[in-house]
N, C-alpha and C positions, 0 to 999 in steps of 0.2 A: 504494500500500500504506500502511495506517495504522501508524505506528510504535508500539511498546509504550509508549514515553515520549511521552505526548501533549503535553508541554511543547515538543516539537520541531515540532509543527504550528504554524507561524507564517509569516505573509506580511506584507509591507509594503504599506500601502494607497495609496502615492503621497502627494504633498504639495500637492495642489491646495487652495488656501484656500477657506473658506466664511466670508464676512465679514458683519459687522453691516449694512453697506450693501447686501448682497445680499438682504436680507429685505424682502418686501412687508408692508404693514400687516395684511393678512388671511392667516392661516396656511393657510386652505383653498386659496388661490391657489398658495402655495408647494407644498402637498401635491400638487395637481394637476400642477404642473410636474415634480416628482420622480417621480410615478407614470407620467407620460407618457414621461419619459426612460428609466425602467426597462423599460417596454413596448417602446420603440423599440430598446433594447439586447437585446431578446428574453429577458429574465428570465422563467423559467417561473412562471406564475401570479403576475404582479406585484401582483394585487389580493388575494393571500392574506395574511391577518392572523392572528396568534396572539391569540386572545381569552381573557382571564382573567376568571373569575367566582369566587364563593365560595359554599359550601353552608351549610346551617343549622348545621352543627357547626363552622364557621370554617375548613374545609379549602379551600384554593385549588384551582382546576381551570383547565387551559389546553388549548386545542386550536386547530387552524387552521380558519378559516372564510373564505369569499370575500366581499370587499366588493363590493356590487352597485350602490350609489348613493352619491354624495357631493354634498352641497349645503350651503347655509348652515346647515341644522339640524345636520348632522353626517354620520356614517358608518353606512350602512344595510346590513344583512345579513338573510338569510332562513333559517328553520329550522323544525323541528318543535317546537312550544311545549311538548310533553310530554317532550322530550328532557332530559338532565341539565342542559344549559345553560339551557333554558327554565324548568325548575323552580327553578334557582338564581337566575335573574334575577327570578322572581316573588317569591322570598324577599328578595333584596337587589338592587335595580335599579341597582347600580353595576358598572362594568366597566373593564377596561384592554385596550388593543390595541397590538400591536407589528407593524410592517412592517420587513422586511429586504431590501435590494436590493444585491447585490454588484456590479452593473453599472448604468450606466456608471461609477459611483463607488461606493465602499463607503458605503452610507447606511442609516440607521435612523430610523424615526419612531415615537414612543410617544404614545399617546392615553389620557387619563384623563377619565372623565365618568360621566354617568348615562344610563340606557337607558329609552326609551319605546317603546311599540308603534307600528309603522308603521300607516297607515290601511288599512282594508279594501280601498279602491280601489287603493292601491299594491300590496298583496299580490296582488290579483286580476290586476293588470296584469303583474306579474313572473311569476306562476305560469303564466299563459296564454302568455307569451312563451318559456317553456322548451321544450326538445325533449320530444316526447311520452313517450319512455322515462323521462326525468327526472321528468316529472309523475307517471307511474305508480309509479315506485320510491319517490319521496318521500311519496306519498299512502298507499302500502301498507306502508311500513316502520314498525314500532313502535320508532322510534329510541331507542337507549340501553338497551332492554330485552333480557333474555336470551332467545335463541331456540335451538331444538334444533340446527339446522344450516342451511346455505345453502339446502337444498331447501325449507325452510319459507318463507324469504323469496321464493324464486322462485315458489312456489305462491301466495303472497299477491298477487304482481304479476300472475300469470296469471289469477287469479280476478277481479281488478279490471279487467283488460283485457277479460275475457269479459263482465262486467257493463256496461262502457261500450260494448261492441259497435261499436267503431271511432268512436264519437262523442266529443265533448269530455270531457276528464277534469275533473271538478269539484274545485275546491280544497277540501280537507277543512278543517273548522273548527280543527283542531289545528296547521295549517301557516300560518305567517305571518312577518312581518318585525319587526325592531327597528331603532331608530336610536340610536346611541351619540352623545349630545350632549356635546361636549368642554368641559371647563373648563380643561384644560391640554393643549398639544400640544408635544412636544419633537422637534427636528430635530438629527440627529447625522451628521457626515461624518468618515470616518476620515482620519487624517494619519499620516505616518511618525513612528516613535518613540513612538507611542501618545499624542501630544499632540493629540488630536482637537479638532475644532470642534463646539461644542454650544450650541444656543440653545433656550430655552423660552418659548412664548407662554402667558400666563395670562389668562383672561377677566376683565375688569373692567367689569361692566355690559355695554354694547354695544360695548366696545372691547377691545383686547388689549394687555397689557403684555409687553415683550420683555426677556429677561435672558440674558446669556451665562453658561453653567455650566462649571465645571471638568470635564475629562474623567475 
């Protein structure tokens, strides 16, 4: 039960240290280790990230998307380019992302960077690897647009299924991927008493500078 006084919602995080000597030179390596640990701890959707963008009026927006690729370039996700997030990224190709993993330790990763389009080959590869129902729904949905009711969405999907006649679902031109190329990645691990451990990697040319931050 959630108490009326939300200040009473408090847990201690444990006191396992996260030290400077624990940090590899490459933050992507550390991110992979933490993501793997969260997956092994059975965190639901460990690749879920809160993606923040800004619209033309300066209003920030945030939503959960799923990380689908991680490599030296950065963090890749896929979506409808005509969606709110797609329109906002076309206006301002900068974004921030946050990951939160309560297990096996209370950890957070924050990413700041610029966003570029994934290649057509990457988009085709991921789209064709998706379950057929996901292909149909993502191709048929006018994401972020107002619709009359759910029946309209289901009708769009059924119509696309009829047109495809059981054959391959073609990736529509409005569906694609983005890569968030980080210029800063911050790793946070909870400690008792809220004296958490927090380190930030900042890109300096082809290398990364590491700094400890106060919690």
